[in-house]
C-alpha positions as semicolon CSV with decimal commas, in nm:
position;residue;x (nm);y (nm);z (nm)
1;X;-2,716;-0,096;-10,631
2;X;-2,318;-0,131;-10,703
3;X;-2,257;0,054;-10,420
4;X;-2,435;-0,203;-10,193
5;X;-2,236;-0,511;-10,366
6;X;-1,918;-0,336;-10,322
7;X;-2,022;-0,230;-9,953
8;X;-2,091;-0,626;-9,902
9;X;-1,778;-0,733;-10,074
10;X;-1,572;-0,499;-9,874
11;X;-1,741;-0,631;-9,573
12;X;-1,708;-1,036;-9,667
13;X;-1,325;-0,922;-9,730
14;X;-1,320;-0,764;-9,377
15;X;-1,462;-1,118;-9,226
16;X;-1,226;-1,341;-9,463
17;X;-0,943;-1,131;-9,299
18;X;-1,062;-1,146;-8,930
19;X;-1,095;-1,504;-8,962
20;X;-0,754;-1,565;-9,129
21;X;-0,603;-1,320;-8,847
22;X;-0,792;-1,563;-8,584
23;X;-0,670;-1,897;-8,789
24;X;-0,339;-1,768;-8,798
25;X;-0,351;-1,664;-8,411
26;X;-0,455;-2,012;-8,316
27;X;-0,172;-2,189;-8,528
28;X;0,066;-1,949;-8,349
29;X;-0,045;-2,048;-8,019
30;X;-0,047;-2,410;-8,091
31;X;0,327;-2,393;-8,227
32;X;0,416;-2,201;-7,929
33;X;0,270;-2,457;-7,635
34;X;0,412;-2,743;-7,896
35;X;0,753;-2,566;-7,873
36;X;0,705;-2,511;-7,496
37;X;0,626;-2,923;-7,450
38;X;0,961;-3,047;-7,708
39;X;1,204;-2,800;-7,496
40;X;1,038;-2,932;-7,152
41;X;1,099;-3,264;-7,272
42;X;1,462;-3,195;-7,399
43;X;1,546;-3,071;-7,037
44;X;1,425;-3,413;-6,896
45;X;1,617;-3,614;-7,142
46;X;1,920;-3,418;-7,077
47;X;1,882;-3,461;-6,690
48;X;1,828;-3,814;-6,731
49;X;2,115;-3,842;-6,932
50;X;2,319;-3,626;-6,688
51;X;2,236;-3,852;-6,396
52;X;2,293;-4,204;-6,593
53;X;2,635;-4,030;-6,675
54;X;2,700;-3,945;-6,324
55;X;2,608;-4,318;-6,213
56;X;2,811;-4,426;-6,446
57;X;3,130;-4,212;-6,328
58;X;3,035;-4,289;-5,944
59;X;3,013;-4,648;-6,008
60;X;3,388;-4,651;-6,225
61;X;3,528;-4,423;-5,918
62;X;3,393;-4,698;-5,665
63;X;3,500;-4,999;-5,836
64;X;3,877;-4,802;-5,904
65;X;3,843;-4,720;-5,526
66;X;3,785;-5,102;-5,461
67;X;4,063;-5,211;-5,652
68;X;4,342;-4,940;-5,501
69;X;4,197;-5,093;-5,148
70;X;4,239;-5,432;-5,270
71;X;4,629;-5,355;-5,410
72;X;4,678;-5,166;-5,061
73;X;4,549;-5,483;-4,849
74;X;4,816;-5,722;-5,088
75;X;5,098;-5,496;-5,026
76;X;5,015;-5,467;-4,672
77;X;5,005;-5,866;-4,635
78;X;5,320;-5,900;-4,831
79;X;5,504;-5,668;-4,598
80;X;5,360;-5,854;-4,309
81;X;5,508;-6,178;-4,467
82;X;5,815;-5,993;-4,500
83;X;5,806;-5,881;-4,149
84;X;5,732;-6,258;-4,019
85;X;6,055;-6,385;-4,193
């Protein structure tokens, strides 16, 4: 009778271990999926920031170029006025 009891307890322990293994595996898979999603979101966010920085840089360069063109036009106008005098 004790042998039957022990064999039942051993089987019960094996089943508990199997259930624990399955639960841990499911948790690990959830963590892997969560980390992958976070990594993807982080990549998207970095790409958005990079694009924003590029747009700001392009705007600053365009503004600087426009100012240079205005200054060059003013210089050309002064030269033309001096030549006319």
